[in-house]
Each structure stands twice: as structure tokens, then as C-alpha cells.
C-alpha positions in Angstrom: 288.1 88.4 -71.3 289.7 86.1 -73.9 293.2 86.5 -75.3 291.8 87.2 -78.8 290.3 90.5 -77.6 293.6 91.8 -76.3 295.6 91.2 -79.5 296.5 94.0 -81.9 297.2 97.7 -81.3 294.8 99.8 -79.2 293.2 102.9 -80.7 295.1 105.2 -78.3 298.4 103.6 -79.3 297.6 104.2 -83.0 296.7 107.8 -82.2 299.9 108.4 -80.3 302.1 106.6 -82.9 300.5 108.8 -85.6 301.8 112.0 -83.8 305.2 110.5 -83.1 306.1 110.9 -86.8 308.2 113.9 -87.6 306.3 117.2 -88.0 302.8 116.0 -87.3 302.5 117.2 -83.7 304.0 120.6 -84.6 301.6 120.8 -87.6 298.6 120.0 -85.4 299.7 122.7 -82.9 300.1 125.3 -85.6 296.7 124.4 -87.1 295.0 124.8 -83.7 296.7 128.1 -83.1 295.7 129.4 -86.6 292.1 128.3 -86.1 292.0 130.1 -82.7 293.4 133.3 -84.1 290.9 133.2 -86.9 288.0 132.6 -84.4 289.2 135.5 -82.3 289.4 137.8 -85.3 285.9 136.8 -86.4 284.7 137.4 -82.8 286.3 140.8 -82.7 284.8 141.8 -86.0 281.4 140.6 -84.9 281.8 142.6 -81.7 282.6 145.7 -83.7 279.6 145.1 -86.0 277.2 144.9 -83.1 278.7 147.3 -80.5 279.8 150.3 -82.6 276.4 151.1 -84.1 274.7 150.6 -80.8 277.1 153.0 -79.1 276.6 155.6 -81.8 272.8 155.4 -81.4 273.0 155.0 -77.6 271.0 151.8 -77.4 271.8 148.3 -76.2 273.9 146.2 -78.5 272.1 143.5 -80.5 273.6 140.0 -81.0 275.3 139.1 -84.2 272.4 136.8 -85.2 270.0 139.7 -84.9 272.2 142.0 -87.0 272.9 139.4 -89.7 269.8 137.2 -89.7 270.6 135.5 -93.1 274.2 134.5 -92.1 275.1 131.5 -90.0 276.8 132.9 -86.9 276.7 130.2 -84.3 280.4 129.6 -84.5 281.5 133.2 -83.9 282.5 133.8 -80.3 280.4 136.7 -78.8 280.6 136.1 -75.0 283.7 136.5 -72.9 283.6 132.9 -71.8 283.7 131.8 -75.5 286.7 134.1 -76.0 288.4 132.4 -73.1 287.8 129.0 -74.6 289.1 130.1 -78.0 292.2 131.6 -76.3 292.6 128.3 -74.4 292.5 126.5 -77.7 295.2 128.8 -79.1 297.4 128.2 -76.0 296.9 124.4 -76.4 298.0 124.7 -80.1 301.0 126.8 -79.1 302.0 124.2 -76.4 301.6 121.3 -78.9 303.7 123.2 -81.4 306.5 123.6 -78.8 306.3 120.0 -77.8 306.3 119.0 -81.5 309.6 120.9 -81.9 311.1 119.1 -79.0 309.9 115.8 -80.4 311.4 116.5 -83.8 314.7 117.4 -82.2 314.6 114.1 -80.3 313.8 112.1 -83.4 316.6 113.8 -85.4 319.2 112.9 -82.7 
């Protein structure tokens, strides 16, 4: 490989340096946490929309796509595995927020 190909910052270095600026890592963590909370709430509401009428009528629950055919519902978590993934996203956001606070304290010192 030639020396010309190794000059300049790498993409990963640019990515890391972007988040080393004050408040960005904490903001990204808070954003991920808020998105995960909203997804969980939508999933809970979708579960209520499908499960409560089915329980009242003593029949198996339909999926959210069957209950609301004209609404795009592919992004709403309905399965326990998808809820685990969304909760994992929220935990990642919480972890990034805590690490962002530590980074901000380090940068202020």
C-alpha cells in the first residue's frame, strides 16, 4: 500500500472526535433513551389495542397490522424479542448518557 493512501484522518477517528466535543455524547445517549421509551410506549399501546378486545370477546388476539390495515405498523414492537431489543437500545442510550457526563466533567477539568 502506498503512503498516499495512509494520509489523512480515518473515518473512525472523525467519528470519535465528533463525540469528544462537549455535550454530544450525552445528547446522543439521551436521544437513544427517548426513542426507546417512545417505541416501548407505542408497543404497549399496540398490545392494548390488540389484546384487550380479544380478551373481552374470548378469541385469539390479532396482530396490529390486522387491526389497523391502513396504518404503517412495521416499526411498532409487538413480540417480546423486539421489546428486549428496544429496552437494550434504551440501556445503551442510558450508558452513553452517563459516559457523556463523565467525558464532559473530564473536558471541563
